[in-house]
PDB file as gemmi writes it, atoms N, CA and C in Angstrom:
CRYST1    1.000    1.000    1.000  90.00  90.00  90.00 P 1                      
ATOM      1  N   MET A   1     -17.442  13.850   2.072  1.00  0.00           N  
ATOM      2  CA  MET A   1     -17.485  13.056   3.547  1.00  0.00           C  
ATOM      3  C   MET A   1     -16.631  11.781   3.179  1.00  0.00           C  
ATOM      4  N   SER A   2     -15.267  11.860   2.364  1.00  0.00           N  
ATOM      5  CA  SER A   2     -14.738  10.332   2.465  1.00  0.00           C  
ATOM      6  C   SER A   2     -13.609  10.365   3.152  1.00  0.00           C  
ATOM      7  N   LYS A   3     -13.465   9.137   4.090  1.00  0.00           N  
ATOM      8  CA  LYS A   3     -12.575   8.700   4.978  1.00  0.00           C  
ATOM      9  C   LYS A   3     -11.081   8.214   4.456  1.00  0.00           C  
ATOM     10  N   THR A   4     -10.845   8.823   5.279  1.00  0.00           N  
ATOM     11  CA  THR A   4      -9.112   7.839   4.608  1.00  0.00           C  
ATOM     12  C   THR A   4      -8.465   6.666   5.352  1.00  0.00           C  
ATOM     13  N   ILE A   5      -8.846   5.932   4.774  1.00  0.00           N  
ATOM     14  CA  ILE A   5      -8.329   4.323   4.945  1.00  0.00           C  
ATOM     15  C   ILE A   5      -7.236   4.488   5.286  1.00  0.00           C  
ATOM     16  N   LEU A   6      -5.918   4.729   5.004  1.00  0.00           N  
ATOM     17  CA  LEU A   6      -4.874   4.606   4.790  1.00  0.00           C  
ATOM     18  C   LEU A   6      -4.092   5.688   5.975  1.00  0.00           C  
ATOM     19  N   THR A   7      -3.216   5.063   6.221  1.00  0.00           N  
ATOM     20  CA  THR A   7      -1.940   6.027   7.241  1.00  0.00           C  
ATOM     21  C   THR A   7      -1.080   6.569   5.994  1.00  0.00           C  
ATOM     22  N   SER A   8      -0.550   7.510   6.389  1.00  0.00           N  
ATOM     23  CA  SER A   8       0.126   8.110   5.189  1.00  0.00           C  
ATOM     24  C   SER A   8       1.291   7.266   5.285  1.00  0.00           C  
ATOM     25  N   ARG A   9       1.958   6.352   6.016  1.00  0.00           N  
ATOM     26  CA  ARG A   9       3.121   5.519   5.502  1.00  0.00           C  
ATOM     27  C   ARG A   9       2.428   4.236   4.223  1.00  0.00           C  
ATOM     28  N   GLU A  10       1.197   3.861   4.975  1.00  0.00           N  
ATOM     29  CA  GLU A  10       0.547   2.837   3.958  1.00  0.00           C  
ATOM     30  C   GLU A  10       0.404   3.165   2.682  1.00  0.00           C  
ATOM     31  N   LYS A  11       0.143   4.590   2.483  1.00  0.00           N  
ATOM     32  CA  LYS A  11      -0.343   5.076   0.893  1.00  0.00           C  
ATOM     33  C   LYS A  11       1.646   5.288   0.423  1.00  0.00           C  
ATOM     34  N   GLU A  12       2.259   5.891   1.218  1.00  0.00           N  
ATOM     35  CA  GLU A  12       3.893   6.001   0.595  1.00  0.00           C  
ATOM     36  C   GLU A  12       4.090   4.527  -0.109  1.00  0.00           C  
ATOM     37  N   VAL A  13       4.052   3.594   1.114  1.00  0.00           N  
ATOM     38  CA  VAL A  13       4.365   2.081   0.493  1.00  0.00           C  
ATOM     39  C   VAL A  13       3.325   1.849  -1.012  1.00  0.00           C  
ATOM     40  N   PHE A  14       2.111   2.152  -0.841  1.00  0.00           N  
ATOM     41  CA  PHE A  14       1.175   1.585  -2.050  1.00  0.00           C  
ATOM     42  C   PHE A  14       1.514   2.489  -2.896  1.00  0.00           C  
ATOM     43  N   ASP A  15       1.964   3.776  -2.838  1.00  0.00           N  
ATOM     44  CA  ASP A  15       2.211   4.741  -3.921  1.00  0.00           C  
ATOM     45  C   ASP A  15       3.609   3.892  -4.849  1.00  0.00           C  
ATOM     46  N   LEU A  16       4.838   3.862  -4.162  1.00  0.00           N  
ATOM     47  CA  LEU A  16       5.376   3.129  -4.553  1.00  0.00           C  
ATOM     48  C   LEU A  16       5.343   1.651  -5.272  1.00  0.00           C  
ATOM     49  N   LEU A  17       4.604   1.025  -4.525  1.00  0.00           N  
ATOM     50  CA  LEU A  17       4.168  -0.315  -5.389  1.00  0.00           C  
ATOM     51  C   LEU A  17       3.582  -0.191  -6.705  1.00  0.00           C  
ATOM     52  N   ILE A  18       2.449   0.763  -7.086  1.00  0.00           N  
ATOM     53  CA  ILE A  18       2.217   1.267  -8.207  1.00  0.00           C  
ATOM     54  C   ILE A  18       2.814   1.623  -9.222  1.00  0.00           C  
ATOM     55  N   SER A  19       4.576   2.211  -8.507  1.00  0.00           N  
ATOM     56  CA  SER A  19       5.037   2.776  -9.454  1.00  0.00           C  
ATOM     57  C   SER A  19       5.973   1.648  -9.737  1.00  0.00           C  
ATOM     58  N   ASN A  20       5.649   0.259  -9.672  1.00  0.00           N  
ATOM     59  CA  ASN A  20       6.781  -0.695  -9.974  1.00  0.00           C  
ATOM     60  C   ASN A  20       7.687  -1.158  -9.526  1.00  0.00           C  
ATOM     61  N   LYS A  21       7.390  -0.569  -7.847  1.00  0.00           N  
ATOM     62  CA  LYS A  21       8.577  -0.756  -7.096  1.00  0.00           C  
ATOM     63  C   LYS A  21       8.858  -2.119  -6.392  1.00  0.00           C  
ATOM     64  N   THR A  22       9.746  -2.834  -6.064  1.00  0.00           N  
ATOM     65  CA  THR A  22       9.644  -3.981  -5.483  1.00  0.00           C  
ATOM     66  C   THR A  22       9.805  -3.960  -3.893  1.00  0.00           C  
ATOM     67  N   THR A  23       9.009  -4.828  -3.310  1.00  0.00           N  
ATOM     68  CA  THR A  23       9.313  -4.563  -1.418  1.00  0.00           C  
ATOM     69  C   THR A  23      10.770  -4.307  -1.414  1.00  0.00           C  
ATOM     70  N   THR A  24      11.666  -4.482  -1.752  1.00  0.00           N  
ATOM     71  CA  THR A  24      13.658  -4.518  -1.491  1.00  0.00           C  
ATOM     72  C   THR A  24      13.398  -2.765  -2.147  1.00  0.00           C  
ATOM     73  N   ASP A  25      13.072  -2.465  -3.051  1.00  0.00           N  
ATOM     74  CA  ASP A  25      13.199  -0.706  -3.094  1.00  0.00           C  
ATOM     75  C   ASP A  25      11.980  -0.192  -2.125  1.00  0.00           C  
ATOM     76  N   ILE A  26      11.014  -0.180  -2.094  1.00  0.00           N  
ATOM     77  CA  ILE A  26      10.171   0.382  -1.026  1.00  0.00           C  
ATOM     78  C   ILE A  26      11.156   0.551   0.218  1.00  0.00           C  
ATOM     79  N   ALA A  27      11.285  -0.492   0.793  1.00  0.00           N  
ATOM     80  CA  ALA A  27      12.441  -0.733   2.046  1.00  0.00           C  
ATOM     81  C   ALA A  27      13.593   0.446   1.940  1.00  0.00           C  
ATOM     82  N   GLU A  28      14.053   0.486   0.923  1.00  0.00           N  
ATOM     83  CA  GLU A  28      15.240   0.992   0.722  1.00  0.00           C  
ATOM     84  C   GLU A  28      14.900   2.688   0.335  1.00  0.00           C  
ATOM     85  N   VAL A  29      13.843   3.113  -0.575  1.00  0.00           N  
ATOM     86  CA  VAL A  29      13.623   4.575  -0.318  1.00  0.00           C  
ATOM     87  C   VAL A  29      12.753   4.999   0.880  1.00  0.00           C  
ATOM     88  N   LEU A  30      12.143   4.284   1.590  1.00  0.00           N  
ATOM     89  CA  LEU A  30      11.525   4.421   2.564  1.00  0.00           C  
ATOM     90  C   LEU A  30      12.531   4.182   4.100  1.00  0.00           C  
ATOM     91  N   ASN A  31      13.443   3.818   3.898  1.00  0.00           N  
ATOM     92  CA  ASN A  31      14.561   3.476   5.157  1.00  0.00           C  
ATOM     93  C   ASN A  31      13.565   2.761   6.218  1.00  0.00           C  
ATOM     94  N   ILE A  32      13.135   1.653   5.385  1.00  0.00           N  
ATOM     95  CA  ILE A  32      12.556   0.606   6.459  1.00  0.00           C  
ATOM     96  C   ILE A  32      12.712  -0.679   6.204  1.00  0.00           C  
ATOM     97  N   SER A  33      12.716  -1.420   6.811  1.00  0.00           N  
ATOM     98  CA  SER A  33      12.990  -2.716   6.610  1.00  0.00           C  
ATOM     99  C   SER A  33      12.313  -3.604   5.885  1.00  0.00           C  
ATOM    100  N   GLU A  34      12.473  -4.561   4.772  1.00  0.00           N  
ATOM    101  CA  GLU A  34      11.340  -5.416   4.353  1.00  0.00           C  
ATOM    102  C   GLU A  34      10.120  -6.001   5.152  1.00  0.00           C  
ATOM    103  N   LYS A  35      10.598  -6.071   6.035  1.00  0.00           N  
ATOM    104  CA  LYS A  35       9.208  -6.912   6.734  1.00  0.00           C  
ATOM    105  C   LYS A  35       8.099  -5.715   6.996  1.00  0.00           C  
ATOM    106  N   THR A  36       8.709  -4.465   7.358  1.00  0.00           N  
ATOM    107  CA  THR A  36       8.056  -3.606   7.659  1.00  0.00           C  
ATOM    108  C   THR A  36       7.172  -3.266   6.596  1.00  0.00           C  
ATOM    109  N   VAL A  37       7.932  -3.274   5.249  1.00  0.00           N  
ATOM    110  CA  VAL A  37       6.867  -2.815   3.883  1.00  0.00           C  
ATOM    111  C   VAL A  37       5.761  -4.261   3.997  1.00  0.00           C  
ATOM    112  N   ARG A  38       6.395  -5.252   4.307  1.00  0.00           N  
ATOM    113  CA  ARG A  38       5.153  -6.225   4.350  1.00  0.00           C  
ATOM    114  C   ARG A  38       4.134  -6.126   4.985  1.00  0.00           C  
ATOM    115  N   ASN A  39       4.623  -5.929   6.331  1.00  0.00           N  
ATOM    116  CA  ASN A  39       3.537  -5.722   7.423  1.00  0.00           C  
ATOM    117  C   ASN A  39       2.716  -4.249   6.936  1.00  0.00           C  
ATOM    118  N   HIS A  40       2.797  -3.370   6.397  1.00  0.00           N  
ATOM    119  CA  HIS A  40       2.151  -2.162   5.693  1.00  0.00           C  
ATOM    120  C   HIS A  40       1.001  -2.974   4.951  1.00  0.00           C  
ATOM    121  N   ILE A  41       1.321  -3.272   3.643  1.00  0.00           N  
ATOM    122  CA  ILE A  41       1.024  -4.173   2.924  1.00  0.00           C  
ATOM    123  C   ILE A  41      -0.026  -5.225   3.239  1.00  0.00           C  
ATOM    124  N   SER A  42       0.120  -5.726   4.299  1.00  0.00           N  
ATOM    125  CA  SER A  42      -0.658  -6.959   5.011  1.00  0.00           C  
ATOM    126  C   SER A  42      -1.928  -6.085   5.726  1.00  0.00           C  
ATOM    127  N   ASN A  43      -1.719  -4.984   6.527  1.00  0.00           N  
ATOM    128  CA  ASN A  43      -2.401  -4.307   7.117  1.00  0.00           C  
ATOM    129  C   ASN A  43      -3.499  -3.866   6.239  1.00  0.00           C  
ATOM    130  N   VAL A  44      -3.217  -3.359   5.176  1.00  0.00           N  
ATOM    131  CA  VAL A  44      -4.034  -2.716   3.965  1.00  0.00           C  
ATOM    132  C   VAL A  44      -4.968  -3.628   3.551  1.00  0.00           C  
ATOM    133  N   MET A  45      -3.925  -4.742   3.010  1.00  0.00           N  
ATOM    134  CA  MET A  45      -5.185  -5.791   2.657  1.00  0.00           C  
ATOM    135  C   MET A  45      -6.289  -6.063   3.520  1.00  0.00           C  
ATOM    136  N   GLN A  46      -5.695  -6.521   4.798  1.00  0.00           N  
ATOM    137  CA  GLN A  46      -6.672  -6.912   6.091  1.00  0.00           C  
ATOM    138  C   GLN A  46      -7.687  -5.877   6.342  1.00  0.00           C  
ATOM    139  N   LYS A  47      -7.381  -4.491   6.284  1.00  0.00           N  
ATOM    140  CA  LYS A  47      -8.419  -3.548   6.185  1.00  0.00           C  
ATOM    141  C   LYS A  47      -9.384  -3.593   5.329  1.00  0.00           C  
ATOM    142  N   LEU A  48      -8.917  -3.890   3.904  1.00  0.00           N  
ATOM    143  CA  LEU A  48      -9.938  -3.700   3.000  1.00  0.00           C  
ATOM    144  C   LEU A  48     -10.720  -4.866   2.756  1.00  0.00           C  
ATOM    145  N   GLY A  49     -10.184  -5.992   3.458  1.00  0.00           N  
ATOM    146  CA  GLY A  49     -10.935  -7.459   3.269  1.00  0.00           C  
ATOM    147  C   GLY A  49     -10.601  -8.056   1.744  1.00  0.00           C  
ATOM    148  N   VAL A  50      -9.296  -7.842   1.365  1.00  0.00           N  
ATOM    149  CA  VAL A  50      -8.654  -8.410   0.203  1.00  0.00           C  
ATOM    150  C   VAL A  50      -7.804  -9.528   0.273  1.00  0.00           C  
ATOM    151  N   LYS A  51      -7.463 -10.029  -0.729  1.00  0.00           N  
ATOM    152  CA  LYS A  51      -6.124 -10.994  -0.610  1.00  0.00           C  
ATOM    153  C   LYS A  51      -5.454 -10.630  -1.675  1.00  0.00           C  
ATOM    154  N   GLY A  52      -4.141 -10.226  -1.378  1.00  0.00           N  
ATOM    155  CA  GLY A  52      -3.153  -9.869  -2.896  1.00  0.00           C  
ATOM    156  C   GLY A  52      -3.068  -8.545  -2.421  1.00  0.00           C  
ATOM    157  N   ARG A  53      -1.842  -8.357  -3.166  1.00  0.00           N  
ATOM    158  CA  ARG A  53      -1.615  -6.864  -3.374  1.00  0.00           C  
ATOM    159  C   ARG A  53      -2.167  -6.148  -4.928  1.00  0.00           C  
ATOM    160  N   ALA A  54      -2.446  -6.793  -5.575  1.00  0.00           N  
ATOM    161  CA  ALA A  54      -3.223  -6.802  -6.845  1.00  0.00           C  
ATOM    162  C   ALA A  54      -4.501  -5.951  -6.232  1.00  0.00           C  
ATOM    163  N   GLY A  55      -5.228  -6.977  -5.541  1.00  0.00           N  
ATOM    164  CA  GLY A  55      -6.531  -6.889  -5.150  1.00  0.00           C  
ATOM    165  C   GLY A  55      -6.781  -5.442  -4.455  1.00  0.00           C  
ATOM    166  N   ALA A  56      -5.601  -5.164  -3.082  1.00  0.00           N  
ATOM    167  CA  ALA A  56      -5.768  -3.716  -2.597  1.00  0.00           C  
ATOM    168  C   ALA A  56      -5.629  -2.740  -3.649  1.00  0.00           C  
ATOM    169  N   VAL A  57      -4.780  -2.907  -4.611  1.00  0.00           N  
ATOM    170  CA  VAL A  57      -4.758  -1.664  -5.117  1.00  0.00           C  
ATOM    171  C   VAL A  57      -5.547  -1.382  -6.036  1.00  0.00           C  
ATOM    172  N   VAL A  58      -6.498  -2.733  -6.750  1.00  0.00           N  
ATOM    173  CA  VAL A  58      -7.928  -2.326  -7.402  1.00  0.00           C  
ATOM    174  C   VAL A  58      -8.828  -1.657  -6.332  1.00  0.00           C  
ATOM    175  N   GLU A  59      -8.879  -1.872  -5.047  1.00  0.00           N  
ATOM    176  CA  GLU A  59     -10.144  -1.600  -4.171  1.00  0.00           C  
ATOM    177  C   GLU A  59      -9.339   0.075  -4.135  1.00  0.00           C  
ATOM    178  N   LEU A  60      -8.106  -0.037  -3.334  1.00  0.00           N  
ATOM    179  CA  LEU A  60      -7.426   1.821  -3.256  1.00  0.00           C  
ATOM    180  C   LEU A  60      -8.055   2.228  -4.409  1.00  0.00           C  
ATOM    181  N   LEU A  61      -8.114   2.290  -5.388  1.00  0.00           N  
ATOM    182  CA  LEU A  61      -8.238   2.663  -6.664  1.00  0.00           C  
ATOM    183  C   LEU A  61      -9.491   3.053  -6.756  1.00  0.00           C  
ATOM    184  N   LYS A  62     -10.516   2.122  -6.761  1.00  0.00           N  
ATOM    185  CA  LYS A  62     -11.699   2.557  -6.670  1.00  0.00           C  
ATOM    186  C   LYS A  62     -12.198   3.612  -5.895  1.00  0.00           C  
ATOM    187  N   LEU A  63     -11.718   3.396  -4.467  1.00  0.00           N  
ATOM    188  CA  LEU A  63     -12.594   4.226  -3.135  1.00  0.00           C  
ATOM    189  C   LEU A  63     -11.363   5.588  -3.083  1.00  0.00           C  
ATOM    190  N   GLY A  64     -10.456   5.754  -4.537  1.00  0.00           N  
ATOM    191  CA  GLY A  64      -9.966   7.047  -4.602  1.00  0.00           C  
ATOM    192  C   GLY A  64      -8.866   7.266  -3.435  1.00  0.00           C  
ATOM    193  N   GLU A  65      -8.566   6.605  -2.994  1.00  0.00           N  
ATOM    194  CA  GLU A  65      -7.049   6.232  -2.390  1.00  0.00           C  
ATOM    195  C   GLU A  65      -5.890   6.531  -2.728  1.00  0.00           C  
ATOM    196  N   LEU A  66      -5.799   5.879  -4.213  1.00  0.00           N  
ATOM    197  CA  LEU A  66      -4.852   5.881  -5.123  1.00  0.00           C  
ATOM    198  C   LEU A  66      -5.090   6.239  -6.384  1.00  0.00           C  
ATOM    199  N   SER A  67      -4.252   7.045  -6.871  1.00  0.00           N  
ATOM    200  CA  SER A  67      -4.268   7.338  -8.285  1.00  0.00           C  
ATOM    201  C   SER A  67      -3.061   6.974  -9.178  1.00  0.00           C  
ATOM    202  N   LEU A  68      -3.119   6.597 -10.733  1.00  0.00           N  
ATOM    203  CA  LEU A  68      -2.226   6.317 -11.517  1.00  0.00           C  
ATOM    204  C   LEU A  68      -1.909   7.368 -11.897  1.00  0.00           C  
TER     205      LEU A  68                                                      
END                                                                             
Protein backbone atom coordinates (compact mmCIF):
# COMPACT_ATOMS: atom_id res chain seq x y z
CA MET A 1 0.00 0.00 0.00
CA SER A 2 2.81 2.40 -0.85
CA LYS A 3 1.73 5.89 -1.78
CA THR A 4 3.70 7.71 -4.43
CA ILE A 5 5.21 10.91 -3.10
CA LEU A 6 6.54 12.34 -6.33
CA THR A 7 4.63 13.78 -9.25
CA SER A 8 5.68 12.33 -12.59
CA ARG A 9 7.67 15.50 -13.37
CA GLU A 10 9.43 15.47 -10.00
CA LYS A 11 10.38 11.85 -10.65
CA GLU A 12 11.81 12.78 -14.05
CA VAL A 13 13.85 15.56 -12.44
CA PHE A 14 15.26 13.29 -9.72
CA ASP A 15 15.95 10.44 -12.15
CA LEU A 16 18.09 12.87 -14.13
CA LEU A 17 19.64 14.29 -10.97
CA ILE A 18 20.88 10.87 -9.87
CA SER A 19 22.23 10.35 -13.39
CA ASN A 20 24.70 13.14 -12.53
CA LYS A 21 22.88 15.79 -14.59
CA THR A 22 23.13 19.46 -13.64
CA THR A 23 20.16 21.78 -13.22
CA THR A 24 20.97 23.20 -16.67
CA ASP A 25 21.13 19.70 -18.22
CA ILE A 26 17.80 18.73 -16.65
CA ALA A 27 16.15 21.94 -17.89
CA GLU A 28 17.36 21.24 -21.43
CA VAL A 29 16.33 17.57 -21.42
CA LEU A 30 12.83 18.29 -20.07
CA ASN A 31 12.46 21.54 -22.04
CA ILE A 32 11.67 23.58 -18.92
CA SER A 33 13.46 26.52 -17.27
CA GLU A 34 16.22 26.08 -14.70
CA LYS A 35 13.99 27.88 -12.19
CA THR A 36 11.27 25.27 -12.74
CA VAL A 37 13.83 22.50 -12.15
CA ARG A 38 14.89 24.16 -8.90
CA ASN A 39 11.24 24.57 -7.89
CA HIS A 40 10.58 20.85 -8.42
CA ILE A 41 13.63 19.97 -6.32
CA SER A 42 12.60 22.42 -3.58
CA ASN A 43 9.05 21.05 -3.54
CA VAL A 44 10.34 17.50 -3.06
CA MET A 45 12.73 18.58 -0.28
CA GLN A 46 9.82 20.31 1.45
CA LYS A 47 7.55 17.25 1.08
CA LEU A 48 10.25 15.06 2.63
CA GLY A 49 11.30 17.55 5.28
CA VAL A 50 14.97 17.39 4.28
CA LYS A 51 17.62 19.97 3.56
CA GLY A 52 19.55 19.62 0.33
CA ARG A 53 19.32 17.54 -2.79
CA ALA A 54 21.45 14.73 -1.39
CA GLY A 55 19.11 14.36 1.59
CA ALA A 56 16.14 14.19 -0.76
CA VAL A 57 17.81 11.53 -2.89
CA VAL A 58 18.66 9.42 0.18
CA GLU A 59 15.07 9.62 1.46
CA LEU A 60 13.60 8.83 -1.96
CA LEU A 61 15.87 5.78 -2.25
CA LYS A 62 14.79 4.60 1.22
CA LEU A 63 11.15 5.05 0.27
CA GLY A 64 11.59 3.17 -2.99
CA GLU A 65 10.66 6.23 -5.06
CA LEU A 66 14.03 6.13 -6.82
CA SER A 67 16.43 3.34 -7.67
CA LEU A 68 20.06 3.49 -8.71
